[in-house]
ZAMI-380814 format. One record per atom (N, C-alpha, C, O): residue number from 1; x, y, z. Coordinates in steps of 0.05 Angstrom, whole numbers. Layout:
REM ZAMI-380814
 seq      x      y      z
 NUM      X      Y      Z
...
END
This chain:
REM ZAMI-380814
 seq      x      y      z
   1   -260  -3377  -2212
   1   -238  -3387  -2199
   1   -228  -3414  -2209
   1   -246  -3430  -2214
   2   -203  -3421  -2213
   2   -194  -3445  -2219
   2   -180  -3459  -2195
   2   -161  -3450  -2184
   3   -190  -3481  -2189
   3   -179  -3498  -2168
   3   -156  -3516  -2180
   3   -156  -3521  -2204
   4   -141  -3523  -2168
   4   -120  -3545  -2176
   4   -130  -3571  -2164
   4   -146  -3570  -2146
   5   -120  -3594  -2174
   5   -132  -3618  -2167
   5   -120  -3627  -2140
   5   -131  -3644  -2127
   6    -98  -3615  -2130
   6    -90  -3619  -2099
   6   -104  -3596  -2082
   6    -96  -3590  -2060
   7   -123  -3585  -2093
   7   -136  -3563  -2078
   7   -169  -3569  -2069
   7   -186  -3552  -2064
   8   -171  -3599  -2070
   8   -199  -3609  -2074
   8   -208  -3614  -2043
   8   -232  -3622  -2041
   9   -194  -3612  -2019
   9   -200  -3614  -1997
   9   -199  -3591  -1977
   9   -185  -3571  -1983
  10   -211  -3591  -1956
  10   -210  -3568  -1937
  10   -202  -3581  -1914
  10   -214  -3602  -1908
  11   -177  -3569  -1896
  11   -169  -3582  -1873
  11   -194  -3572  -1854
  11   -209  -3553  -1858
  12   -194  -3590  -1832
  12   -216  -3590  -1809
  12   -212  -3561  -1797
  12   -233  -3548  -1794
  13   -193  -3552  -1791
  13   -190  -3524  -1778
  13   -205  -3504  -1795
  13   -222  -3490  -1784
  14   -198  -3501  -1822
  14   -211  -3482  -1840
  14   -238  -3483  -1844
  14   -252  -3463  -1847
  15   -249  -3512  -1843
  15   -272  -3519  -1847
  15   -290  -3507  -1819
  15   -309  -3492  -1822
  16   -283  -3515  -1797
  16   -292  -3506  -1774
  16   -296  -3473  -1772
  16   -316  -3463  -1760
  17   -278  -3459  -1783
  17   -285  -3429  -1784
  17   -302  -3420  -1803
  17   -316  -3401  -1800
  18   -302  -3434  -1826
  18   -324  -3424  -1846
  18   -348  -3436  -1836
  18   -367  -3421  -1839
  19   -353  -3454  -1826
  19   -379  -3464  -1814
  19   -389  -3443  -1792
  19   -412  -3435  -1789
  20   -368  -3435  -1777
  20   -371  -3414  -1751
  20   -383  -3388  -1768
  20   -405  -3378  -1761
  21   -371  -3377  -1787
  21   -377  -3355  -1803
  21   -406  -3356  -1815
  21   -419  -3336  -1816
  22   -414  -3379  -1823
  22   -443  -3382  -1832
  22   -460  -3385  -1814
  22   -483  -3381  -1818
  23   -452  -3392  -1791
  23   -474  -3396  -1766
  23   -478  -3369  -1761
  23   -503  -3367  -1757
  24   -468  -3350  -1759
  24   -473  -3321  -1757
  24   -494  -3314  -1772
  24   -512  -3299  -1762
  25   -493  -3323  -1798
  25   -516  -3317  -1815
  25   -543  -3332  -1810
  25   -562  -3326  -1825
  26   -546  -3350  -1792
  26   -565  -3370  -1792
  26   -592  -3358  -1769
  26   -612  -3372  -1765
  27   -588  -3335  -1759
  27   -610  -3325  -1742
  27   -619  -3296  -1758
  27   -601  -3281  -1765
  28   -643  -3288  -1761
  28   -655  -3269  -1771
  28   -650  -3243  -1759
  28   -647  -3223  -1773
  29   -649  -3242  -1733
  29   -638  -3220  -1718
  29   -609  -3212  -1725
  29   -602  -3189  -1731
  30   -594  -3231  -1724
  30   -567  -3227  -1729
  30   -559  -3214  -1758
  30   -541  -3197  -1762
  31   -575  -3227  -1776
  31   -574  -3220  -1806
  31   -584  -3190  -1804
  31   -568  -3174  -1814
  32   -606  -3181  -1794
  32   -613  -3158  -1794
  32   -593  -3137  -1781
  32   -590  -3116  -1793
  33   -578  -3143  -1756
  33   -563  -3130  -1745
  33   -536  -3125  -1766
  33   -525  -3103  -1770
  34   -529  -3149  -1777
  34   -505  -3148  -1797
  34   -512  -3129  -1818
  34   -496  -3112  -1824
  35   -535  -3132  -1828
  35   -544  -3112  -1854
  35   -540  -3083  -1847
  35   -529  -3066  -1862
  36   -553  -3077  -1819
  36   -549  -3046  -1812
  36   -517  -3038  -1809
  36   -510  -3014  -1810
  37   -501  -3055  -1805
  37   -476  -3052  -1796
  37   -462  -3052  -1825
  37   -441  -3040  -1825
  38   -468  -3061  -1843
  38   -452  -3061  -1864
  38   -448  -3033  -1879
  38   -431  -3030  -1897
  39   -467  -3013  -1867
  39   -457  -2987  -1882
  39   -456  -2962  -1859
  39   -454  -2938  -1867
  40   -457  -2970  -1833
  40   -455  -2953  -1812
  40   -441  -2965  -1783
  40   -447  -2988  -1775
  41   -426  -2951  -1771
  41   -422  -2961  -1740
  41   -443  -2950  -1728
  41   -451  -2927  -1731
  42   -452  -2972  -1711
  42   -475  -2964  -1693
  42   -472  -2971  -1664
  42   -453  -2985  -1656
  43   -493  -2960  -1646
  43   -490  -2965  -1620
  43   -512  -2989  -1612
  43   -525  -2997  -1632
  44   -516  -3000  -1591
  44   -540  -3018  -1584
  44   -565  -3003  -1590
  44   -583  -3012  -1605
  45   -566  -2982  -1578
  45   -597  -2965  -1581
  45   -607  -2964  -1611
  45   -629  -2970  -1618
  46   -585  -2953  -1628
  46   -589  -2951  -1656
  46   -598  -2973  -1667
  46   -617  -2973  -1682
  47   -584  -2993  -1662
  47   -590  -3022  -1672
  47   -618  -3030  -1665
  47   -634  -3038  -1682
  48   -623  -3028  -1642
  48   -647  -3037  -1634
  48   -673  -3027  -1649
  48   -693  -3040  -1656
  49   -668  -3001  -1650
  49   -690  -2982  -1661
  49   -692  -2986  -1693
  49   -713  -2985  -1705
  50   -671  -2990  -1704
  50   -669  -2998  -1733
  50   -682  -3021  -1741
  50   -696  -3022  -1762
  51   -677  -3044  -1723
  51   -690  -3070  -1729
  51   -709  -3079  -1713
  51   -715  -3103  -1715
  52   -722  -3061  -1692
  52   -746  -3067  -1678
  52   -747  -3088  -1658
  52   -768  -3099  -1654
  53   -722  -3095  -1645
  53   -718  -3110  -1621
  53   -709  -3095  -1600
  53   -704  -3071  -1599
  54   -707  -3115  -1578
  54   -698  -3098  -1550
  54   -672  -3094  -1553
  54   -659  -3104  -1571
  55   -662  -3076  -1535
  55   -633  -3071  -1529
  55   -620  -3095  -1519
  55   -597  -3099  -1527
  56   -629  -3110  -1503
  56   -625  -3133  -1491
  56   -618  -3155  -1511
  56   -598  -3168  -1509
  57   -637  -3158  -1532
  57   -636  -3182  -1548
  57   -605  -3170  -1569
  57   -586  -3184  -1575
  58   -608  -3146  -1577
  58   -587  -3136  -1593
  58   -559  -3137  -1580
  58   -540  -3140  -1595
  59   -555  -3134  -1557
  59   -534  -3139  -1535
  59   -525  -3168  -1539
  59   -502  -3174  -1546
  60   -545  -3187  -1535
  60   -541  -3215  -1535
  60   -526  -3222  -1563
  60   -505  -3235  -1565
  61   -541  -3211  -1587
  61   -532  -3221  -1613
  61   -503  -3207  -1614
  61   -484  -3220  -1623
  62   -500  -3185  -1607
  62   -473  -3169  -1608
  62   -450  -3185  -1597
  62   -429  -3189  -1609
  63   -458  -3194  -1574
  63   -439  -3213  -1557
  63   -432  -3235  -1577
  63   -409  -3237  -1586
  64   -450  -3250  -1582
  64   -445  -3273  -1601
  64   -429  -3266  -1627
  64   -413  -3282  -1636
  65   -434  -3244  -1638
  65   -420  -3236  -1660
  65   -393  -3228  -1655
  65   -375  -3231  -1672
  66   -389  -3217  -1629
  66   -360  -3210  -1625
  66   -341  -3236  -1618
  66   -317  -3237  -1624
  67   -355  -3254  -1605
  67   -340  -3282  -1597
  67   -335  -3297  -1626
  67   -316  -3312  -1630
  68   -352  -3291  -1644
  68   -345  -3304  -1673
  68   -325  -3287  -1685
  68   -314  -3295  -1706
  69   -319  -3269  -1678
  69   -297  -3251  -1689
  69   -310  -3236  -1715
  69   -295  -3232  -1734
  70   -334  -3230  -1715
  70   -347  -3216  -1739
  70   -350  -3185  -1731
  70   -347  -3168  -1749
  71   -355  -3178  -1708
  71   -358  -3150  -1703
  71   -339  -3138  -1681
  71   -330  -3154  -1665
  72   -333  -3116  -1677
  72   -312  -3103  -1660
  72   -327  -3082  -1649
  72   -343  -3069  -1662
  73   -322  -3076  -1622
  73   -331  -3054  -1610
  73   -315  -3034  -1602
  73   -293  -3041  -1595
  74   -320  -3007  -1602
  74   -308  -2985  -1600
  74   -317  -2967  -1583
  74   -340  -2959  -1589
  75   -307  -2957  -1561
  75   -319  -2939  -1539
  75   -313  -2914  -1548
  75   -291  -2909  -1558
  76   -332  -2895  -1544
  76   -330  -2867  -1547
  76   -344  -2853  -1521
  76   -367  -2844  -1520
  77   -325  -2852  -1502
  77   -342  -2839  -1474
  77   -358  -2867  -1462
  77   -349  -2890  -1458
  78   -383  -2856  -1459
  78   -401  -2873  -1446
  78   -415  -2894  -1469
  78   -424  -2916  -1462
  79   -415  -2885  -1496
  79   -420  -2904  -1517
  79   -403  -2924  -1526
  79   -379  -2920  -1528
  80   -415  -2946  -1531
  80   -400  -2964  -1549
  80   -411  -2968  -1578
  80   -435  -2970  -1581
  81   -395  -2969  -1598
  81   -402  -2968  -1622
  81   -391  -2992  -1636
  81   -368  -2999  -1633
  82   -412  -3007  -1653
  82   -399  -3034  -1664
  82   -398  -3032  -1694
  82   -413  -3017  -1706
  83   -379  -3048  -1707
  83   -376  -3046  -1732
  83   -367  -3075  -1742
  83   -361  -3092  -1725
  84   -366  -3080  -1767
  84   -360  -3107  -1777
  84   -329  -3107  -1782
  84   -319  -3089  -1796
  85   -315  -3126  -1772
  85   -290  -3126  -1769
  85   -272  -3126  -1795
  85   -253  -3110  -1798
  86   -280  -3146  -1814
  86   -269  -3146  -1842
  86   -285  -3140  -1865
  86   -306  -3151  -1868
  87   -275  -3124  -1881
  87   -288  -3119  -1909
  87   -299  -3146  -1922
  87   -322  -3148  -1930
  88   -283  -3165  -1921
  88   -289  -3195  -1933
  88   -320  -3199  -1924
  88   -338  -3199  -1941
  89   -324  -3202  -1899
  89   -348  -3207  -1887
  89   -372  -3192  -1899
  89   -394  -3203  -1904
  90   -364  -3165  -1903
  90   -389  -3145  -1911
  90   -393  -3154  -1942
  90   -416  -3153  -1950
  91   -376  -3162  -1958
  91   -374  -3171  -1985
  91   -394  -3194  -1986
  91   -415  -3195  -1999
  92   -384  -3214  -1969
  92   -397  -3243  -1970
  92   -427  -3238  -1964
  92   -446  -3249  -1976
  93   -430  -3220  -1943
  93   -461  -3213  -1931
  93   -473  -3205  -1954
  93   -491  -3218  -1964
  94   -462  -3181  -1965
  94   -476  -3171  -1989
  94   -485  -3188  -2010
  94   -508  -3188  -2019
  95   -465  -3202  -2018
  95   -470  -3222  -2042
  95   -489  -3244  -2034
  95   -500  -3258  -2051
  96   -494  -3248  -2007
  96   -515  -3267  -2002
  96   -544  -3255  -2001
  96   -564  -3268  -2005
  97   -544  -3227  -1995
  97   -569  -3213  -1998
  97   -576  -3212  -2022
  97   -597  -3221  -2029
  98   -556  -3197  -2042
  98   -562  -3198  -2072
  98   -577  -3224  -2084
  98   -598  -3225  -2097
  99   -561  -3244  -2075
  99   -568  -3270  -2087
  99   -599  -3274  -2079
  99   -615  -3278  -2098
 100   -607  -3273  -2053
 100   -633  -3275  -2045
 100   -657  -3255  -2060
 100   -678  -3263  -2069
 101   -646  -3232  -2061
 101   -662  -3210  -2077
 101   -664  -3215  -2103
 101   -681  -3203  -2115
 102   -649  -3232  -2119
 102   -652  -3236  -2146
 102   -667  -3259  -2153
 102   -673  -3262  -2176
 103   -673  -3275  -2134
 103   -691  -3298  -2141
 103   -723  -3291  -2142
 103   -739  -3308  -2148
END
């Protein structure tokens, strides 16, 4: 990507949002939750079973991820299913995982 000379700075608002996005990737449980959600919409029970932590811990992390605008909840009867909101987040996340795996 070519940046122009006048594109060398990032405004504070945008920088804060980028930092918030990367903060979501700063916890191993959230990373594992996000990894599971990159390919499937899942409920709390399925996520807890997939990553081996309690449903309470998964709910706590999902609440944070919802507040950060990274995941969205969809109710189907009594069940609530979670998915990643934006395909850009999936791409960014997968690139991070690939980067680490290639080392």
